[in-house]
Structure formats: structure tokens, C-alpha cells
N, C-alpha and C positions, 0 to 999 in steps of 0.2 A: 323450530317450534318445540320439538321434543326436548331439546336442550334447555329451553326456557322453562318448560313444565317441571323438569327434574330439579332445576335450581330453585323453583318456587316451593316444591315439596320439601327440599332440604332446609329452607329457611323456616317453614312452618314447624317441622319436627324439632329444630333447634329451639324455637320459641317455646314449644310445649315442654321440652325437657327442662329449660331454665325456670319454668314456673313450678316445678315439682318441689315438695318440701325436702330439705336436705336430710340425708340419711346419716345416722350416727355410725361411725366406723370405730370399732373397738381397737385399742392399741394392740399391736402385734407382738410386742415384747413379751418374752416368756418370763422374765424376772419381774419382781415387784418394784424395782426402780432404785433401791439403795444397795450398792454393791460393796462399798468399803468405807472405812473411816481411817483417816491418817492423822497421827499426832505429830506436831512440829514444835521444836524447841523455840522458846521466845526469849531465852537469855543464855548466858554462858558462852563457851567457845564454839558451840555448835548451833548458835542461833540461826533460824530459818532452815535448818536441816531436819530431815525426818527422824523422829524418835521411835515410832512404832506404827504399824498398820494392822488393821483388823479387816480381813476379807469376810464378807457377809453372804451367806447362802439363804435361799428361800426355804421356808417362810422367815421373814424378818423377826427375830426374837424381840420380846418386850424389853429386855435388858441387854445392852451392848457393852461388853467389857473389852477395852483396848489393852492388849498385852504389852506392857512396857518392860523392856529388858531391865534386869536388876542392876546391871552396870552398863555404862555407855562411855566409850566403846566397850564391847563385850570383853576385849582383851585387857581392859584397864581395871583399876580398883576404884573407879569413880562411880559412886552410887547415884541413881537417878531420883532418889527421894526428894532432893532439893528442887527439882524441876516440875514435880507432879502437880503443884497447885496453880501453875500458869502455863497452860499448854494450848496452842492454837490447834483446833480440830477442823479438818476439812472432810466433806462427804463427797463421794462419787455418786451422783444422782442421774437417773435417766430423765429424758425430756418430760416436762410437765409434772415432775415430782418435786416436792420441796419439804423442808424442815422448818418449823417455826417454834420459837423465835429463831432467827438466823444464827448459825454456829459462829462463835468468835473464840475468845480465849476462855478456856474452862479450867476449873479445879477438878482434876481427875481423881482426887481423893474423896470426892463427894458424888452423890447421885444427882445427875443433871437431867431434868425432865424436859422433854420436847414432844411436839406433835409431828408425826410423819404423815404426809398426804401423797398417795400414789396418783398415777396418771388418770385413773378412773374416778378420782375424787374421794376415795375411801381414806379415812383417817384413823390413826391409832396412836396411843401414847407410847413413847419409848423412853428408856433411861440410858444415858451415856455416861460411863464412868471408866476408870482405869484400874489396872492391877499390875503391880510389879511381879514379874515372873522370873524364876531362875532358869538358866539355860538347860536344854536337854542335850546339848552337844557332848559327845563322849568319844571323840576320835583320838587315835594315836597318830600324831603328826610326824614325828621323827623319833628314831631310836638309834643309839650308838653305844658300843662298849668303850670303856675308857682305856684300859691297858690289857691287851692290845686294842688299838683304836680301829674299830670296824663299824662303818655306817650301815645300819640295817636298811633293807629294801622292803618297804611296806606294800603288801597287796591288800587293798581295802576290800576287795571282793571276798577273798579267801580268809581275811583277817589273820594273815601270817606276816612275820618279819623274818627276812632271810639275811643271815650273816654269811657273807661270801668271804672265804679264806683261801689264800693261794697256797699256804703251807699247812698240810694236815697235821703236822706235829705241834702246832701252836696249842699251848695249854689253856683251855677254857674252863677249867674245873672250879675256879673261884674268881669270877670277874665281875666288876662293878660296871654300871651303865648309866646313861642319862637319857631322858625322854622328854619330848615336847608333846603336850596333850591339849585338848580343848580348854579354853580359858575357864578357870575356877573348877575344873574337874579334878578328880583324884585318881591315882593309880596304885594298884596293889598287886603284888608286893612292891616295896620301894626299890626302884632300879639301882639305887645307891647301895643296897645290900648285896654282897657277893652271891652270885648264882653259878651253878654248873651248866654252862651253855653248850657243853658237849651233848647234852640231852635237851629235848624240847622244854621250854620254860613258858608258862602261861602267865599273862598279866591281864588284869581287869581294870578298865577305865570306866569310872562312874561319873556321871554328869553332875553339875552343880545342883540340880534338882533332887539329887540323892536317890533317884529311882531308875533312871535310864542308864544302861551300861552296855559295854561291848568287851568281849574277851579276845585277846590276841595271843598267838603262839609264836615264840621266837625259836627258830630252827637254824641249824648250820646247813646251808645248801647254796647252790648256784642256779638261780632261775634261768630257764631257757629264754632267749630273746627271739623276737620276730626277726625276719631276715633283714629288714631295713625300715628306717623311720620310726614313728611312734604310733601307738594305738589311738585312733581318733576318738574312740569311746571313753578313753581315760582323761581326755582334756577337762580340766577342772579349774574354775576360778578360785584362787586362794584367798584373795582379799582385794578390796578396792576402797580407798579411803581418801580423806582430806589430809594431805601431809602437813598443812599449816596447823590446823586445830589439833591433830593427833600427835605430830612429831616435832612441832616448833620450827619447821622449815620456813624460809623466807616467803612472804606473801606475794601474790600475783603482781603487785605494783613495784616490787623490787627489780631493778634492771639486771637480772642475773640469768645464767644459763646452766641449771643444774644437770649433773650427769649421775649415772648409777652403775653399779657393778654388783655381782653376786658370787660369793665363795662360801664354802663350808656351812651351808644352810643359813647364810646371812645375806642381807642386801645392804650395800653401802650407798649412802646418798651424799653426794658432794655438792654443796650449795652453789659453788662457782663464784663466791664472793671473797675468797681467801680464808674463810673459816674452816675449822677442822670437820671433816666428814663424820657423819653419824652412821651407826649400823643398826639394823632392825632384824627381827626374826623373819626369815624368808618364808615361813608358813603362815604367819599371822599378821605380819607388819608391825608388831609391837616393838617399840624402841628399847634398845638394850644398852647403848652407850656410844662413846666416841672412839674412832679408830686411833691407833698409835701411828702417827705420821712420821715419827723420827725426824730426819732432816729434809724430808720431801716437802715441797710447796705445792699443795693440791690445786691445780687448775682444772683437771678433769680426771675421771677414773673410768676403768672398764675391767673386764675379766677375759681370760683366755678360755680354752676348752678343758683345762685341767685344774680349775679352781685356784688360779693365781690372780691376785689383785694387782693391777697396773695403775700407777699414779704418775701424771706428768704435770709440769708447770706450764704456765702461759707466757709466751715470749714474743717479742717483736721480731721483725726481719733481722737476720744475721746475729741474733742473740743465741745463748746456749740453752738447748733443750735437754732436760734430764728426765729419764724414765726410770721409775722405781718399781720394784716388785716385792710382793710378800704373799704367803699362803695363809696368813692369820691376821685378824683384825687387831690383835693385841701385841703382835711382834712388830718392831720397827722395820719398815721396808728397806731393802738394799738396792743400791744403784745398779740397774740393768744395763743402761746405755746412756751415754752423754755425747751430744754432737751439736755442731753449729747449724742453726736454721739457715741453710743456703738458699734462701728465698727472701725477697723483699717484703713478703706478706706475713702477718702474725700467724701463730699456730698455738694449739693447746686448749681450745675450747671443747674439742672432742678428740678422743683417742679410741681406737678400735683394734681388736686383736683376734685372729683366727689361728687355731693350732695350739701347741703347747710350748711356752717360752723356754722350758727346760729341754726341749727336743727340737722340733721344727715349727716355726710360726711366722706369721706375717702381720706386722703392725702397720696401721694406716693412721696418719694424723692429717686432717684436712686443714690446709691454709685458708686464711680468711681475707675477704675483701676489706678495704679501708674506706669508711664513709667520706665522701667528698674528694677522694683521691682516685681510687680505681677498684673495679671489680676484680675477682680472682678466678683462676682456672687451675690452680696448683694443689697438689696433695703430696705428702711425703710418705714413703714406705721404708720400713725397717725390716729386713729379711734376717731370719734366724735359722741356722742349720746346726744340728747337734748341740743345741744349747748356747751357741755363740753367734753374735751379730756378724754377718758377712757382708752386708751392703746397706747403705742408706742412700736413698735416691729421691730427688725432687722430680715429680712427674707433672706434665702439663696437658690438660684436657682441652685446651683452646682449639686444636684441630677438629674436635668433634662439635664445636660450636657452643660449649657450655661455659657459662660465667656466673658467678654468684657474689653476693655482697658480704657484709660484715656479720659476725656472730653477735648475739645468738639467734637473731630473727631471720635476716636475709642471707641465710647461710645454708650450706649443705653438709651432709656426711657422706664421705666416700668410703666404701667398704669393699673388700675383695670377694669374689665368688668362692674361691678356695684359697688355701694357703700358698698356691702357686700364682704369682702375679700374671703369668701368661694366660690365665683363664679370665682376665678382665676384671672390671669393677662395676659396682652399682653406685648410683647417686640419686638423690631426690631433693628437690628444693622448691622454694617459693618464687613466684614471678619469673617466668611462667611455671606453674606447678606441674612437675613431671617426675616420674619414676623411670629410670633408664639403666640399661646395661651398655657399657662401652668396651669393645675389644682392646687388647693390650697394645695395639698400635696407636691408641688414644685418638683415633680418627673415626673408626667404624662403629656406628651405633647399631647394636643388634637387638634392641628392644626399647620401646618408649611408650609410656602410658600416661594419660592425664591422671594426676594424683590429688586433685582437689575436687571431690564430687559435689561440693556446694557451689563451685564455680568461681569463688572469690574469698571465702571467709576462713579457710583452713590452711595450715602450714605443714607440709610433709617433709620436715627437715631432720627426721630422726631415723637412722638405720643401724642395723647390726647384722653380722653374718657369723655362722658357726656350722660345724659339721656335727652330726649326731647319728649314731647307728647306721653308718655307711651312706648317709645322705647329707646334702648341703642345703642349708636354709638361710634365708634372708628375712629379717623382720623389718617392717615399716610401721612407724608410729606417726600419726598425723595429729599434731596439736592444734588447738583452737585459737583463732584470733579473737573471736567474739562469743565467748560462752554466755554472756548476758543476753545475747540475741538468739539463744537456742541452738547454738552450734557447739557440739561436743567433740572430744577427741575420738580417734579411730585407730584400731590395731589390726595388723595383717601379718601373716606368716606364710612365706612361699617356699616350696621345695624347688630349688634351682639346680638339682643334680642333672636334669635333662633340660637343656635350654630350648629344645624344640617345643616345650610346653610353656615357655615364657611368651605367650601370645594372649591377646584379648583386646577389649575395648577400653577399659580403665582398670584401676587398682582393685575394684570389686569383682572384676570379670576377667581374671587371668587363670589359665588352665591349671597352673601349678599352685594355686591358692589353697592352703590347708587349714588355716585358722583365720577367722574373720569376726571382728566385733566392730561394726560401724556405729555403735551407739554406746560407747563407754560412759558410764555415769560420771558426772563431774560435780564439784561442790562450790565453785565460786561463780556467782551470777551477778555480782554487783557492777562490774565494769570490765574493761579490758586494758591490758598493758603489754607485757612481753611474751610473745608467742615462742616459747622455748621449751625444751624437754629432752628426753632421751629414751632409748629402748635397748635392752640387752637380752641376749640368749645365753643361758647358762646350763650346759650339760653337767650332770653330777659326775664326780670323779670315777664312780663305779660303772658309768655308762648306761645306767638303767632309767634315769629320770632326766627329763628336759624341763627347764624352767624358762619362763618368758616374763620379764618385768618391764613396766613402762612408767613414765613420769611426765605429766603435763603441768608446767609451772603456771601458765596463764589460767587454766580452768581448775587448778588445784586438785589434780587426780593422780593417785599413785596406786598401782596394783600389780598383780601377778597371776600367771597361769602355770599349770604343771601338766605333764603327761608322762607316760612311761612306755617302754618297749618290751614288757614282759609278755611272753607267749602264754596264752591261756587256752 
């Protein structure tokens, strides 16, 4: 009986509650509801890409001016004036906020009037327009003397440039130099004017806007290094761009597998279609020219740890493989090693090198499966001791259970952990996606992680390995199969000096992971084609800087990071 009474009371109370007038609940958002405006190209090579963005703080001003860069890309000489009168503008609005009339394509050279209404129903007139602005960037990106040739080590915190010399008797009393600075900035005095670098020399970099500037002091010294590895706080994104629109590289629908390398402050991009590789500024990504290939036939490129560029051809089974080497993009490469591919499977879509080819090094060239014929488990190693090739070996990973398909998609990259093959190799590939380490018996798998965090739409087929400041690193770059479906490339760098730390649940959760970007910006969203790309680690010759570059052909993304090991 008591139970029935309680139930009746509950029903009555519910009924009474439902009859009450609804109470107005004010929005809980602290902001007024308009947080940003984004300007998007509607024509030209960068159509559908972001031109500029205006972040808006409360209170919302009556006049909103989108700051359009004077040049686009900033590293080019292409002015944006031609695009200003037809710009698609998008607004970031909170729920129940709106702009009328709806934003479409605007002429940002004019004052465009709209009404903004917030979540409370309050309205105000706003003006949306644009203004071309000159860059405030005034960084010294690189500095080097000409004769003698000394690359300066830039400390961005202290604003110093260190010239490290091994011979104190070198005459620095009247030396010219060259410098890379922020796009459209100026530097004073002119580095091409001889200076006495035996004493501190000051340079001022002034931005394109003519007002912002920074002073750098060039000194002769040898900065102290940290004991090992690189400073995490110095990791910096150098650039990330569309290599098709900016550099004229093959578009995503071309069935190619581009590779990259980095030497002497430059990044080399090899299209993989038989054409001559180009090179760009390693700090900005700006195109500088084509490399001198001499008699080399460029199938793929890479670099060692001492700023040597390696170029190989692409060959079928039992054909002659040639590896060329140079330390300059303008000097014809010389033949380093020629050998017969003692394997029935093709090779030459990827070449990797750890060590110094003029001293001790280990080169790996992954053999490729053949569509409709057979998968592959082979890779070829070229061992170098004291600057001479001592052994060329075809290795077979079949005992470990690994097989892969044809390049450039259903492929893997095999890289050594160190320049000693006895320390085993890493590989990562698609179907099933996994990142693994295999001991030198080619049987024992000592680490294996799922390498496609999407579950199906990414392709982890790009690896590189290098030593830097007493540590060994492996870079993994995951290219996208479906950028149009919101899946972008990913970049990871692991410290594999201590393999006890090569543990975890997947590539994002490995104890030795030191750099991670699981959301690299990409620029191709129209469709999907060839999921290929490359990644390289490039230590500077002086041992103070570490560079990491990546390339995704399918999503059209090319970029780079840097870090240093200077003790501060």
C-alpha cells in the first residue's frame, strides 16, 4: 500500500512540474559568438586554400579588417592584389549566432556591410573588409662565410651566430658572407661586404613592414652541446606547403613516388617520374632550381649524416644498380657504387643511408613486390668502411613473416637502427599496417605496433634513420590514402638508442617517441590517388642542428622541422 501511495505522489509531482511555464536559460558562452573570419582564394593556383584569417576578440568591433599577406606565398614575389576583389569569406560562429546576409564571395577592397546577431538576439551592424599587410618577420634563417666556408650556428634566443673554426690561425679579417633572412626583409650591413669576423660583427634584419627588426651578433666560438639528443624546446616548424602549387611538383593523380633529401641547407625533391630533381631552400621551402644530375638517372634520392646527396636509378631484377654521390646540388655526382641487383624483385624506389659515406655507412635499398606476380620480403644492404664499399648483400625478412607489395603504395621502407646491420632493421608498411623492428637474424621481431591509427585509411610506408648527438633516431611518416575524407598525414620521430623503450600500444604511444604531429596540414582535398611519399632526417655537418623533412604526394603536403643541441 505504501509503495502505491509513493508512486501516486510521484506521478502528481511530475504532472505539476510539466505544467509550469518554461524558464529562459541564458547562453553560458563567455564570448559573443563570432570568433574568426577566414579568407579563401577563389582563383589562381591556390584556389580553395586559406589566404588569411582574422581572430576576433570580444567585444566584436564594428569594422573587421582581414589582414591579407602582401605576397602569397610569403616567400614568393606574387602579390595578392589580383585576388582581393573575389575572396570567399567564412565565419566561425557560435550556436544560434548568425550573419545576414549570408557570407559568400566578397570584394575585400570595399566596405561590406552585414548584420551580426548573437545568441541572445542582439544585433549590430558590422563592416567586413580587407587590407594587404607587409610581413613583420625579421629572422636570420642561415648565415655562412664564403672563404673560408663556415656555416654559422644561429641561437634564436640569444640572437647570436657562432662561427665554429677548427684552426685558430684562419684569417677572418676580411671575409664575405651570405645570409638567408625572412622573405622580403632586409639585412644591414650587406653580408657580401667584407667584414672582420675575428671580432663580433652586428647585423640588423628589418622586416618588410619597415618597422620590426632584430639584431644578431656574429662571433667566433664553439657552443657547448647538451650531452645527447636535441633540445625539445627548440623544435620548430620551418614550413608546410603545397608542393604542387608552390613548386610545380607532380599533382596527386600522377602515379609516382617522390623522394626527398637534404644537404647544405637545401632540400632536394625527386619526382620519381624520371625528371630532374629540384632543390629548395631548407629554411623556407622556396624553389631555387634544378640539381645537376650529371650521368645519374634519378630513381630516388636520400642523404647521409654528413650532408652527402645519394642518387640511385630504378632497376628490375638482375639489372645494374648505380649509386651516385655529391655534396653539392650544382656539381655533377660521382659514381659511388655499381652492382647487379642479385634479386628477382625491382629496386630503387627508395634508398636510405645512415653514417657518412666517406667514412663508415650503411645503405639500404628496399626491393619491391611485383603486381600480379609476387609479394617481396627482400632488401639490399651496401656496407661502407673507411670510405670504401666492403659488402653488398641481399637480405630476406621472410622468416619474420613480413611481405609487401609493389612501390610506391603497397610498399615498405627498410632502414637500419644503426650503421651496424647487427643492430637490426625497422620497417613499416600498409596491409596490415605495422611499424616493426626485426633483429639481424631476420627472424626475431623485437617490437611491433599498429601504425594506422585510423584503422584503414592511412599508409605508413615512409621511414628514415640517422644518428644525432650520440643518439639514434627513426622517423616515421604516415601518408594519407583519403585526404578528401578528412584523413591527413602524420609525422613521428623516435629515439631508438635504447630498445627497452621501444614499447607501447601503437605509434602514438611508444615510450621513445620524441616528436609527434598527428595532424599535419594538407592541401589536396579533391580526391585520392597514389598514397606515396618520403621522410628524411638530416643532421647538419657541424652537428648542432637536426632537420626533419616530409613529403606526402597524395595529400600534397611538404614541410620540415628543425631542432638544435646547443646547451643553454
